[in-house]
PDB file of N, CA, C and O in Angstrom:
ATOM      1  N   SER A   1      29.676  55.314 297.118  1.00  0.00           N
ATOM      2  CA  SER A   1      30.718  56.180 297.576  1.00  0.00           C
ATOM      3  C   SER A   1      30.161  57.620 297.667  1.00  0.00           C
ATOM      4  O   SER A   1      29.279  58.031 296.913  1.00  0.00           O
ATOM      5  N   PHE A   2      30.734  58.354 298.639  1.00  0.00           N
ATOM      6  CA  PHE A   2      30.308  59.697 298.886  1.00  0.00           C
ATOM      7  C   PHE A   2      31.360  60.685 298.336  1.00  0.00           C
ATOM      8  O   PHE A   2      32.479  60.701 298.847  1.00  0.00           O
ATOM      9  N   LYS A   3      31.057  61.484 297.347  1.00  0.00           N
ATOM     10  CA  LYS A   3      31.965  62.465 296.735  1.00  0.00           C
ATOM     11  C   LYS A   3      33.265  61.762 296.255  1.00  0.00           C
ATOM     12  O   LYS A   3      34.370  62.264 296.462  1.00  0.00           O
ATOM     13  N   GLY A   4      33.097  60.595 295.615  1.00  0.00           N
ATOM     14  CA  GLY A   4      34.188  59.881 295.078  1.00  0.00           C
ATOM     15  C   GLY A   4      33.777  58.966 294.021  1.00  0.00           C
ATOM     16  O   GLY A   4      32.673  59.106 293.495  1.00  0.00           O
ATOM     17  N   ALA A   5      34.616  57.996 293.653  1.00  0.00           N
ATOM     18  CA  ALA A   5      34.264  56.973 292.677  1.00  0.00           C
ATOM     19  C   ALA A   5      34.098  55.655 293.426  1.00  0.00           C
ATOM     20  O   ALA A   5      34.361  55.580 294.626  1.00  0.00           O
ATOM     21  N   ALA A   6      33.667  54.628 292.722  1.00  0.00           N
ATOM     22  CA  ALA A   6      33.428  53.305 293.354  1.00  0.00           C
ATOM     23  C   ALA A   6      34.598  52.807 294.079  1.00  0.00           C
ATOM     24  O   ALA A   6      34.442  52.242 295.162  1.00  0.00           O
ATOM     25  N   PHE A   7      35.847  52.987 293.526  1.00  0.00           N
ATOM     26  CA  PHE A   7      36.989  52.342 294.131  1.00  0.00           C
ATOM     27  C   PHE A   7      38.124  53.314 294.476  1.00  0.00           C
ATOM     28  O   PHE A   7      39.299  52.947 294.469  1.00  0.00           O
ATOM     29  N   GLY A   8      37.726  54.617 294.791  1.00  0.00           N
ATOM     30  CA  GLY A   8      38.753  55.557 295.128  1.00  0.00           C
ATOM     31  C   GLY A   8      38.264  56.942 294.909  1.00  0.00           C
ATOM     32  O   GLY A   8      37.058  57.176 294.831  1.00  0.00           O
ATOM     33  N   LEU A   9      39.203  57.899 294.804  1.00  0.00           N
ATOM     34  CA  LEU A   9      38.829  59.300 294.628  1.00  0.00           C
ATOM     35  C   LEU A   9      38.229  59.538 293.212  1.00  0.00           C
ATOM     36  O   LEU A   9      38.553  58.847 292.246  1.00  0.00           O
ATOM     37  N   GLU A  10      37.357  60.535 293.152  1.00  0.00           N
ATOM     38  CA  GLU A  10      36.753  60.875 291.897  1.00  0.00           C
ATOM     39  C   GLU A  10      37.795  61.523 291.009  1.00  0.00           C
ATOM     40  O   GLU A  10      38.542  62.375 291.491  1.00  0.00           O
ATOM     41  N   PRO A  11      37.887  61.155 289.709  1.00  0.00           N
ATOM     42  CA  PRO A  11      38.961  61.722 288.823  1.00  0.00           C
ATOM     43  C   PRO A  11      38.580  63.036 288.335  1.00  0.00           C
ATOM     44  O   PRO A  11      38.226  63.184 287.165  1.00  0.00           O
ATOM     45  N   VAL A  12      38.634  64.063 289.218  1.00  0.00           N
ATOM     46  CA  VAL A  12      38.382  65.480 288.796  1.00  0.00           C
ATOM     47  C   VAL A  12      39.650  66.257 289.215  1.00  0.00           C
ATOM     48  O   VAL A  12      40.487  65.777 289.980  1.00  0.00           O
ATOM     49  N   LEU A  13      39.741  67.485 288.668  1.00  0.00           N
ATOM     50  CA  LEU A  13      40.996  68.275 288.896  1.00  0.00           C
ATOM     51  C   LEU A  13      41.302  68.465 290.302  1.00  0.00           C
ATOM     52  O   LEU A  13      42.474  68.405 290.676  1.00  0.00           O
ATOM     53  N   THR A  14      40.332  68.693 291.133  1.00  0.00           N
ATOM     54  CA  THR A  14      40.641  68.990 292.594  1.00  0.00           C
ATOM     55  C   THR A  14      41.012  67.688 293.386  1.00  0.00           C
ATOM     56  O   THR A  14      41.304  67.751 294.580  1.00  0.00           O
ATOM     57  N   GLN A  15      40.993  66.528 292.705  1.00  0.00           N
ATOM     58  CA  GLN A  15      41.436  65.320 293.327  1.00  0.00           C
ATOM     59  C   GLN A  15      42.398  64.515 292.509  1.00  0.00           C
ATOM     60  O   GLN A  15      42.420  63.285 292.549  1.00  0.00           O
ATOM     61  N   SER A  16      43.209  65.256 291.753  1.00  0.00           N
ATOM     62  CA  SER A  16      44.193  64.669 290.872  1.00  0.00           C
ATOM     63  C   SER A  16      45.576  65.138 291.152  1.00  0.00           C
ATOM     64  O   SER A  16      45.778  66.202 291.737  1.00  0.00           O
ATOM     65  N   ALA A  17      46.536  64.353 290.741  1.00  0.00           N
ATOM     66  CA  ALA A  17      47.970  64.662 290.864  1.00  0.00           C
ATOM     67  C   ALA A  17      48.364  65.218 292.269  1.00  0.00           C
ATOM     68  O   ALA A  17      48.188  64.502 293.254  1.00  0.00           O
ATOM     69  N   TRP A  18      48.854  66.386 292.385  1.00  0.00           N
ATOM     70  CA  TRP A  18      49.317  66.930 293.740  1.00  0.00           C
ATOM     71  C   TRP A  18      48.220  67.046 294.703  1.00  0.00           C
ATOM     72  O   TRP A  18      48.481  67.034 295.906  1.00  0.00           O
ATOM     73  N   PHE A  19      46.988  67.159 294.274  1.00  0.00           N
ATOM     74  CA  PHE A  19      45.853  67.346 295.204  1.00  0.00           C
ATOM     75  C   PHE A  19      45.393  66.068 295.856  1.00  0.00           C
ATOM     76  O   PHE A  19      44.595  66.099 296.792  1.00  0.00           O
ATOM     77  N   ARG A  20      45.906  64.893 295.353  1.00  0.00           N
ATOM     78  CA  ARG A  20      45.596  63.657 296.000  1.00  0.00           C
ATOM     79  C   ARG A  20      46.268  63.595 297.378  1.00  0.00           C
ATOM     80  O   ARG A  20      47.212  64.342 297.638  1.00  0.00           O
ATOM     81  N   PRO A  21      45.774  62.684 298.285  1.00  0.00           N
ATOM     82  CA  PRO A  21      46.515  62.511 299.517  1.00  0.00           C
ATOM     83  C   PRO A  21      47.951  62.179 299.272  1.00  0.00           C
ATOM     84  O   PRO A  21      48.269  61.382 298.390  1.00  0.00           O
ATOM     85  N   HIS A  22      48.834  62.785 300.047  1.00  0.00           N
ATOM     86  CA  HIS A  22      50.276  62.477 299.847  1.00  0.00           C
ATOM     87  C   HIS A  22      50.651  61.201 300.482  1.00  0.00           C
ATOM     88  O   HIS A  22      49.883  60.638 301.262  1.00  0.00           O
ATOM     89  N   ASN A  23      51.831  60.718 300.166  1.00  0.00           N
ATOM     90  CA  ASN A  23      52.270  59.396 300.621  1.00  0.00           C
ATOM     91  C   ASN A  23      52.607  59.317 302.096  1.00  0.00           C
ATOM     92  O   ASN A  23      52.621  58.226 302.666  1.00  0.00           O
ATOM     93  N   ARG A  24      52.874  60.433 302.716  1.00  0.00           N
ATOM     94  CA  ARG A  24      53.116  60.518 304.156  1.00  0.00           C
ATOM     95  C   ARG A  24      52.015  61.346 304.767  1.00  0.00           C
ATOM     96  O   ARG A  24      51.789  62.487 304.363  1.00  0.00           O
ATOM     97  N   SER A  25      51.329  60.779 305.737  1.00  0.00           N
ATOM     98  CA  SER A  25      50.305  61.464 306.442  1.00  0.00           C
ATOM     99  C   SER A  25      50.722  62.755 307.120  1.00  0.00           C
ATOM    100  O   SER A  25      51.748  62.788 307.800  1.00  0.00           O
ATOM    101  N   GLU A  26      49.983  63.772 306.958  1.00  0.00           N
ATOM    102  CA  GLU A  26      50.330  65.067 307.619  1.00  0.00           C
ATOM    103  C   GLU A  26      49.657  65.096 309.006  1.00  0.00           C
ATOM    104  O   GLU A  26      49.926  66.009 309.787  1.00  0.00           O
ATOM    105  N   ASP A  27      48.809  64.145 309.321  1.00  0.00           N
ATOM    106  CA  ASP A  27      48.094  64.176 310.580  1.00  0.00           C
ATOM    107  C   ASP A  27      48.540  63.046 311.523  1.00  0.00           C
ATOM    108  O   ASP A  27      48.481  63.238 312.738  1.00  0.00           O
ATOM    109  N   ILE A  28      48.978  61.897 311.035  1.00  0.00           N
ATOM    110  CA  ILE A  28      49.322  60.781 311.856  1.00  0.00           C
ATOM    111  C   ILE A  28      50.772  60.402 311.605  1.00  0.00           C
ATOM    112  O   ILE A  28      51.126  59.998 310.497  1.00  0.00           O
ATOM    113  N   ARG A  29      51.617  60.529 312.630  1.00  0.00           N
ATOM    114  CA  ARG A  29      53.023  60.225 312.560  1.00  0.00           C
ATOM    115  C   ARG A  29      53.203  58.781 312.282  1.00  0.00           C
ATOM    116  O   ARG A  29      52.597  57.926 312.926  1.00  0.00           O
ATOM    117  N   GLY A  30      54.070  58.493 311.285  1.00  0.00           N
ATOM    118  CA  GLY A  30      54.358  57.060 310.988  1.00  0.00           C
ATOM    119  C   GLY A  30      53.387  56.408 310.072  1.00  0.00           C
ATOM    120  O   GLY A  30      53.507  55.212 309.804  1.00  0.00           O
ATOM    121  N   LEU A  31      52.382  57.170 309.554  1.00  0.00           N
ATOM    122  CA  LEU A  31      51.400  56.543 308.580  1.00  0.00           C
ATOM    123  C   LEU A  31      51.793  56.945 307.144  1.00  0.00           C
ATOM    124  O   LEU A  31      51.862  58.114 306.765  1.00  0.00           O
ATOM    125  N   TYR A  32      52.039  55.883 306.398  1.00  0.00           N
ATOM    126  CA  TYR A  32      52.468  56.108 304.972  1.00  0.00           C
ATOM    127  C   TYR A  32      51.478  55.378 304.128  1.00  0.00           C
ATOM    128  O   TYR A  32      50.987  54.318 304.520  1.00  0.00           O
ATOM    129  N   MET A  33      51.170  55.917 302.977  1.00  0.00           N
ATOM    130  CA  MET A  33      50.118  55.390 302.055  1.00  0.00           C
ATOM    131  C   MET A  33      50.587  55.237 300.641  1.00  0.00           C
ATOM    132  O   MET A  33      51.331  56.086 300.151  1.00  0.00           O
ATOM    133  N   VAL A  34      50.194  54.215 299.980  1.00  0.00           N
ATOM    134  CA  VAL A  34      50.437  54.105 298.498  1.00  0.00           C
ATOM    135  C   VAL A  34      49.133  53.560 297.935  1.00  0.00           C
ATOM    136  O   VAL A  34      48.286  53.034 298.657  1.00  0.00           O
ATOM    137  N   GLY A  35      49.005  53.702 296.643  1.00  0.00           N
ATOM    138  CA  GLY A  35      47.838  53.177 295.967  1.00  0.00           C
ATOM    139  C   GLY A  35      47.278  54.122 294.947  1.00  0.00           C
ATOM    140  O   GLY A  35      47.794  55.223 294.755  1.00  0.00           O
ATOM    141  N   ALA A  36      46.215  53.693 294.286  1.00  0.00           N
ATOM    142  CA  ALA A  36      45.636  54.453 293.193  1.00  0.00           C
ATOM    143  C   ALA A  36      45.006  55.784 293.665  1.00  0.00           C
ATOM    144  O   ALA A  36      44.844  56.702 292.860  1.00  0.00           O
ATOM    145  N   SER A  37      44.661  55.891 294.920  1.00  0.00           N
ATOM    146  CA  SER A  37      43.975  57.076 295.426  1.00  0.00           C
ATOM    147  C   SER A  37      44.966  58.061 296.080  1.00  0.00           C
ATOM    148  O   SER A  37      44.560  59.109 296.584  1.00  0.00           O
ATOM    149  N   THR A  38      46.250  57.721 296.069  1.00  0.00           N
ATOM    150  CA  THR A  38      47.278  58.601 296.624  1.00  0.00           C
ATOM    151  C   THR A  38      48.104  59.243 295.521  1.00  0.00           C
ATOM    152  O   THR A  38      47.986  58.839 294.364  1.00  0.00           O
ATOM    153  N   HIS A  39      48.925  60.217 295.835  1.00  0.00           N
ATOM    154  CA  HIS A  39      49.774  60.860 294.870  1.00  0.00           C
ATOM    155  C   HIS A  39      50.734  59.836 294.259  1.00  0.00           C
ATOM    156  O   HIS A  39      51.347  59.087 295.020  1.00  0.00           O
ATOM    157  N   PRO A  40      50.898  59.756 292.974  1.00  0.00           N
ATOM    158  CA  PRO A  40      50.562  60.708 291.893  1.00  0.00           C
ATOM    159  C   PRO A  40      49.303  60.478 291.197  1.00  0.00           C
ATOM    160  O   PRO A  40      48.793  61.409 290.573  1.00  0.00           O
ATOM    161  N   GLY A  41      48.716  59.264 291.244  1.00  0.00           N
ATOM    162  CA  GLY A  41      47.467  59.038 290.477  1.00  0.00           C
ATOM    163  C   GLY A  41      47.009  57.628 290.389  1.00  0.00           C
ATOM    164  O   GLY A  41      47.523  56.727 291.054  1.00  0.00           O
ATOM    165  N   ALA A  42      46.005  57.454 289.531  1.00  0.00           N
ATOM    166  CA  ALA A  42      45.269  56.216 289.393  1.00  0.00           C
ATOM    167  C   ALA A  42      45.945  55.259 288.476  1.00  0.00           C
ATOM    168  O   ALA A  42      46.941  55.593 287.833  1.00  0.00           O
ATOM    169  N   GLY A  43      45.410  54.059 288.405  1.00  0.00           N
ATOM    170  CA  GLY A  43      45.852  52.975 287.517  1.00  0.00           C
ATOM    171  C   GLY A  43      47.153  52.305 288.009  1.00  0.00           C
ATOM    172  O   GLY A  43      47.809  52.768 288.943  1.00  0.00           O
ATOM    173  N   MET A  44      47.467  51.264 287.375  1.00  0.00           N
ATOM    174  CA  MET A  44      48.735  50.549 287.740  1.00  0.00           C
ATOM    175  C   MET A  44      49.972  51.425 287.681  1.00  0.00           C
ATOM    176  O   MET A  44      50.785  51.365 288.603  1.00  0.00           O
ATOM    177  N   PRO A  45      50.160  52.240 286.644  1.00  0.00           N
ATOM    178  CA  PRO A  45      51.305  53.144 286.634  1.00  0.00           C
ATOM    179  C   PRO A  45      51.309  54.105 287.855  1.00  0.00           C
ATOM    180  O   PRO A  45      52.361  54.400 288.422  1.00  0.00           O
ATOM    181  N   GLY A  46      50.122  54.573 288.233  1.00  0.00           N
ATOM    182  CA  GLY A  46      50.001  55.423 289.402  1.00  0.00           C
ATOM    183  C   GLY A  46      50.345  54.744 290.685  1.00  0.00           C
ATOM    184  O   GLY A  46      50.989  55.331 291.555  1.00  0.00           O
ATOM    185  N   VAL A  47      49.916  53.487 290.820  1.00  0.00           N
ATOM    186  CA  VAL A  47      50.240  52.683 292.022  1.00  0.00           C
ATOM    187  C   VAL A  47      51.721  52.477 292.116  1.00  0.00           C
ATOM    188  O   VAL A  47      52.299  52.619 293.194  1.00  0.00           O
ATOM    189  N   LEU A  48      52.368  52.136 290.988  1.00  0.00           N
ATOM    190  CA  LEU A  48      53.811  51.936 291.045  1.00  0.00           C
ATOM    191  C   LEU A  48      54.553  53.161 291.270  1.00  0.00           C
ATOM    192  O   LEU A  48      55.560  53.144 291.977  1.00  0.00           O
ATOM    193  N   ALA A  49      54.091  54.326 290.669  1.00  0.00           N
ATOM    194  CA  ALA A  49      54.736  55.609 290.903  1.00  0.00           C
ATOM    195  C   ALA A  49      54.528  56.043 292.365  1.00  0.00           C
ATOM    196  O   ALA A  49      55.401  56.678 292.956  1.00  0.00           O
ATOM    197  N   SER A  50      53.397  55.705 292.926  1.00  0.00           N
ATOM    198  CA  SER A  50      53.112  56.039 294.366  1.00  0.00           C
ATOM    199  C   SER A  50      54.062  55.235 295.243  1.00  0.00           C
ATOM    200  O   SER A  50      54.579  55.788 296.214  1.00  0.00           O
ATOM    201  N   ALA A  51      54.314  53.995 294.963  1.00  0.00           N
ATOM    202  CA  ALA A  51      55.242  53.216 295.766  1.00  0.00           C
ATOM    203  C   ALA A  51      56.665  53.786 295.583  1.00  0.00           C
ATOM    204  O   ALA A  51      57.440  53.783 296.540  1.00  0.00           O
ATOM    205  N   LYS A  52      57.004  54.243 294.458  1.00  0.00           N
ATOM    206  CA  LYS A  52      58.336  54.796 294.210  1.00  0.00           C
ATOM    207  C   LYS A  52      58.482  56.123 294.986  1.00  0.00           C
ATOM    208  O   LYS A  52      59.535  56.420 295.551  1.00  0.00           O
ATOM    209  N   ALA A  53      57.411  56.889 294.991  1.00  0.00           N
ATOM    210  CA  ALA A  53      57.482  58.215 295.756  1.00  0.00           C
ATOM    211  C   ALA A  53      57.624  57.907 297.193  1.00  0.00           C
ATOM    212  O   ALA A  53      58.375  58.598 297.882  1.00  0.00           O
ATOM    213  N   LEU A  54      56.925  56.873 297.723  1.00  0.00           N
ATOM    214  CA  LEU A  54      57.016  56.540 299.170  1.00  0.00           C
ATOM    215  C   LEU A  54      58.428  56.104 299.534  1.00  0.00           C
ATOM    216  O   LEU A  54      58.911  56.367 300.635  1.00  0.00           O
ATOM    217  N   GLU A  55      59.083  55.433 298.588  1.00  0.00           N
ATOM    218  CA  GLU A  55      60.467  54.983 298.832  1.00  0.00           C
ATOM    219  C   GLU A  55      61.377  56.155 299.187  1.00  0.00           C
ATOM    220  O   GLU A  55      62.326  56.005 299.957  1.00  0.00           O
ATOM    221  N   SER A  56      61.088  57.283 298.639  1.00  0.00           N
ATOM    222  CA  SER A  56      61.954  58.433 298.924  1.00  0.00           C
ATOM    223  C   SER A  56      61.826  59.009 300.334  1.00  0.00           C
ATOM    224  O   SER A  56      62.711  59.727 300.801  1.00  0.00           O
ATOM    225  N   VAL A  57      60.702  58.686 301.019  1.00  0.00           N
ATOM    226  CA  VAL A  57      60.546  59.167 302.405  1.00  0.00           C
ATOM    227  C   VAL A  57      60.726  58.102 303.432  1.00  0.00           C
ATOM    228  O   VAL A  57      60.679  58.407 304.624  1.00  0.00           O
ATOM    229  N   LEU A  58      60.931  56.850 303.043  1.00  0.00           N
ATOM    230  CA  LEU A  58      61.167  55.775 304.043  1.00  0.00           C
ATOM    231  C   LEU A  58      62.413  55.914 304.835  1.00  0.00           C
ATOM    232  O   LEU A  58      62.384  55.628 306.032  1.00  0.00           O
ATOM    233  N   PRO A  59      63.573  56.353 304.239  1.00  0.00           N
ATOM    234  CA  PRO A  59      64.738  56.492 305.076  1.00  0.00           C
ATOM    235  C   PRO A  59      64.548  57.451 306.236  1.00  0.00           C
ATOM    236  O   PRO A  59      65.045  57.244 307.343  1.00  0.00           O
ATOM    237  N   GLU A  60      63.798  58.524 305.933  1.00  0.00           N
ATOM    238  CA  GLU A  60      63.453  59.486 306.996  1.00  0.00           C
ATOM    239  C   GLU A  60      62.552  58.835 308.039  1.00  0.00           C
ATOM    240  O   GLU A  60      62.717  59.080 309.234  1.00  0.00           O
ATOM    241  N   ALA A  61      61.630  58.033 307.616  1.00  0.00           N
ATOM    242  CA  ALA A  61      60.744  57.346 308.570  1.00  0.00           C
ATOM    243  C   ALA A  61      61.553  56.441 309.428  1.00  0.00           C
ATOM    244  O   ALA A  61      61.295  56.387 310.631  1.00  0.00           O
ATOM    245  N   ALA A  62      62.547  55.698 308.893  1.00  0.00           N
ATOM    246  CA  ALA A  62      63.323  54.796 309.686  1.00  0.00           C
ATOM    247  C   ALA A  62      64.061  55.546 310.732  1.00  0.00           C
ATOM    248  O   ALA A  62      64.176  55.074 311.863  1.00  0.00           O
ATOM    249  N   ALA A  63      64.585  56.740 310.391  1.00  0.00           N
ATOM    250  CA  ALA A  63      65.377  57.545 311.341  1.00  0.00           C
ATOM    251  C   ALA A  63      64.473  58.034 312.468  1.00  0.00           C
ATOM    252  O   ALA A  63      64.900  58.093 313.621  1.00  0.00           O
ATOM    253  N   VAL A  64      63.286  58.368 312.161  1.00  0.00           N
ATOM    254  CA  VAL A  64      62.279  58.854 313.184  1.00  0.00           C
ATOM    255  C   VAL A  64      61.968  57.681 314.157  1.00  0.00           C
ATOM    256  O   VAL A  64      61.999  57.845 315.377  1.00  0.00           O
ATOM    257  N   LEU A  65      61.682  56.551 313.601  1.00  0.00           N
ATOM    258  CA  LEU A  65      61.334  55.366 314.457  1.00  0.00           C
ATOM    259  C   LEU A  65      62.520  54.908 315.322  1.00  0.00           C
ATOM    260  O   LEU A  65      62.325  54.372 316.413  1.00  0.00           O
ATOM    261  N   GLU A  66      63.740  55.122 314.829  1.00  0.00           N
ATOM    262  CA  GLU A  66      64.903  54.758 315.627  1.00  0.00           C
ATOM    263  C   GLU A  66      65.386  55.856 316.547  1.00  0.00           C
ATOM    264  O   GLU A  66      66.375  55.693 317.263  1.00  0.00           O
ATOM    265  N   GLY A  67      64.681  56.980 316.524  1.00  0.00           N
ATOM    266  CA  GLY A  67      65.053  58.074 317.405  1.00  0.00           C
ATOM    267  C   GLY A  67      66.200  58.931 316.958  1.00  0.00           C
ATOM    268  O   GLY A  67      66.763  59.663 317.772  1.00  0.00           O
ATOM    269  N   ARG A  68      66.576  58.875 315.697  1.00  0.00           N
ATOM    270  CA  ARG A  68      67.702  59.546 315.179  1.00  0.00           C
ATOM    271  C   ARG A  68      67.305  60.915 314.551  1.00  0.00           C
ATOM    272  O   ARG A  68      68.171  61.677 314.121  1.00  0.00           O
ATOM    273  N   ALA A  69      66.015  61.201 314.508  1.00  0.00           N
ATOM    274  CA  ALA A  69      65.561  62.440 313.870  1.00  0.00           C
ATOM    275  C   ALA A  69      64.709  63.220 314.844  1.00  0.00           C
ATOM    276  O   ALA A  69      64.222  64.300 314.511  1.00  0.00           O
TER     277      ALA A  69
END
């Protein structure tokens, strides 16, 4: 891996918590991400918390896809 760990982002301050990629892409409309390398963090608790964080933006995504936003 280049500037990361074998299975995701390197666990350093500049790639942890809020500094991890967010659950909604800022570059690609309609791209949502979950997992150990996304906000809020690594491990199974981080994956589950990431999925829960994504749940909070999905209603907004549905509105965009249906043309309501």
